[in-house]
C-alpha positions in Angstrom: 37.4 -48.0 -45.3 37.7 -48.7 -49.0 34.5 -47.8 -50.8 33.8 -48.7 -54.4 30.7 -48.5 -56.5 30.5 -51.9 -58.2 32.0 -55.3 -57.8 34.1 -54.7 -61.0 35.7 -51.7 -59.4 37.5 -54.1 -57.1 39.8 -55.0 -60.0 41.8 -51.8 -59.4 42.7 -53.1 -55.9 44.1 -56.5 -56.7 47.5 -57.0 -55.0 46.9 -54.2 -52.6 46.1 -53.9 -48.9 42.5 -52.9 -48.3 42.9 -51.8 -44.7 42.0 -53.0 -41.2 38.9 -53.1 -39.1 38.5 -51.5 -35.7 39.6 -53.5 -32.7 36.9 -56.0 -31.5 36.7 -57.6 -28.1 36.2 -61.4 -27.9 34.0 -62.1 -24.8 33.2 -65.2 -22.9 29.5 -64.8 -23.8 30.4 -65.0 -27.5 32.6 -68.1 -26.9 29.8 -69.7 -24.9 27.1 -69.0 -27.5 29.4 -70.4 -30.2 29.9 -73.5 -28.1 26.2 -73.9 -27.8 25.6 -73.3 -31.5 28.3 -75.9 -32.6 28.2 -78.3 -29.7 31.9 -77.8 -29.1 32.0 -77.4 -25.3 35.7 -78.4 -24.9 36.8 -77.1 -21.5 39.6 -74.9 -23.0 36.7 -72.7 -24.3 34.1 -72.8 -21.6 35.5 -73.8 -18.2 36.8 -70.6 -16.7 37.9 -72.1 -13.4 39.8 -75.0 -15.1 41.4 -72.5 -17.5 42.6 -70.5 -14.6 44.5 -73.6 -13.4 45.5 -75.4 -16.5 45.7 -73.0 -19.5 48.8 -70.9 -20.3 47.8 -67.4 -19.4 44.9 -68.7 -17.2 42.1 -67.8 -19.6 39.7 -69.7 -21.9 40.4 -69.3 -25.6 38.0 -68.7 -28.5 37.3 -71.5 -30.9 39.4 -71.2 -34.1 36.2 -71.4 -36.1 34.7 -68.6 -34.0 37.6 -66.5 -35.0 37.2 -67.5 -38.6 33.5 -66.7 -38.5 34.2 -63.1 -37.4 35.8 -62.3 -40.8 32.4 -61.3 -42.5 31.5 -59.1 -39.5 34.9 -57.4 -39.4 35.2 -57.2 -43.2 32.2 -54.8 -43.3 34.6 -52.2 -41.8 37.3 -52.8 -44.4 35.5 -52.6 -47.7 32.1 -51.5 -49.0 30.7 -52.2 -52.5 27.8 -49.7 -52.7 26.0 -51.1 -55.8 25.7 -54.9 -55.3 22.6 -57.1 -55.0 24.1 -59.7 -52.8 27.3 -61.3 -51.6 27.9 -65.0 -50.8 30.6 -66.8 -48.9 32.2 -69.1 -51.5 34.7 -70.8 -49.2 38.3 -70.7 -48.3 41.4 -72.0 -50.1 43.5 -72.0 -47.0 43.0 -71.4 -43.3 45.6 -71.5 -40.6 45.0 -70.9 -36.9 48.4 -69.6 -35.9 47.8 -68.4 -32.3 45.0 -68.8 -29.7 42.7 -65.9 -28.9 42.4 -65.7 -25.1 39.0 -64.4 -23.8 39.1 -60.6 -23.5 41.5 -60.2 -26.4 41.1 -57.4 -28.9 41.3 -58.6 -32.4 41.0 -56.9 -35.8 41.0 -58.0 -39.5 43.5 -56.8 -42.0 42.6 -57.7 -45.6 44.2 -57.5 -49.0 42.7 -58.5 -52.3 44.5 -61.3 -54.1 42.2 -61.7 -57.1 39.1 -60.4 -58.8 37.6 -62.7 -61.4 34.4 -62.3 -63.5 31.5 -64.7 -62.8 28.1 -64.5 -64.3 26.5 -61.4 -62.9 29.4 -60.3 -60.7 32.9 -61.1 -59.4 34.7 -63.7 -57.4 36.9 -61.9 -54.9 39.8 -63.7 -53.3 41.0 -62.1 -50.1 44.1 -62.6 -47.9 42.6 -62.2 -44.4 44.7 -61.9 -41.2 43.1 -61.7 -37.8 45.6 -59.8 -35.5 45.6 -59.9 -31.7 46.4 -56.6 -30.1 49.8 -56.8 -28.4 50.8 -60.1 -30.0 53.5 -60.6 -32.6 51.7 -63.6 -34.1 48.3 -63.3 -35.8 45.4 -65.5 -34.6 44.5 -66.6 -38.1 45.6 -66.3 -41.7 43.1 -67.3 -44.4 42.5 -67.0 -48.1 38.8 -66.5 -48.3 36.5 -66.3 -51.4 33.4 -64.2 -51.8 31.0 -64.0 -54.7 29.6 -60.5 -55.2 26.8 -59.8 -57.6 25.8 -56.6 -59.4 
């Protein structure tokens, strides 16, 4: 894990890989809870029996936005800014869901820092985030995400 003292210390890491999180298992319970929270109960996510019959690999798959929403959780294992008051998700410039995440898959986040720009009271950090699937040549997701981090 990369550990820095202040948001401004991230400037030294622009253009560099920051590291990867530990592997994380995507469970059916998580998928079901996400479906309940978003109202997206499409059968490819929640119908285990139909997925056995009709899905390649015979498994349900995680929602793309569930995979995207795991970036903040997994990012905590990649980088830590010790002296900060708060951090806010500022958005994404680009998100691509490049491969489905079958239930039971182990995923991890690899991050690099594309930019660190001053904002009033802190920094705007632009990350290149890749969610990898263990054993798969293709990532599940590639995204450029933006976080505001305040002193």
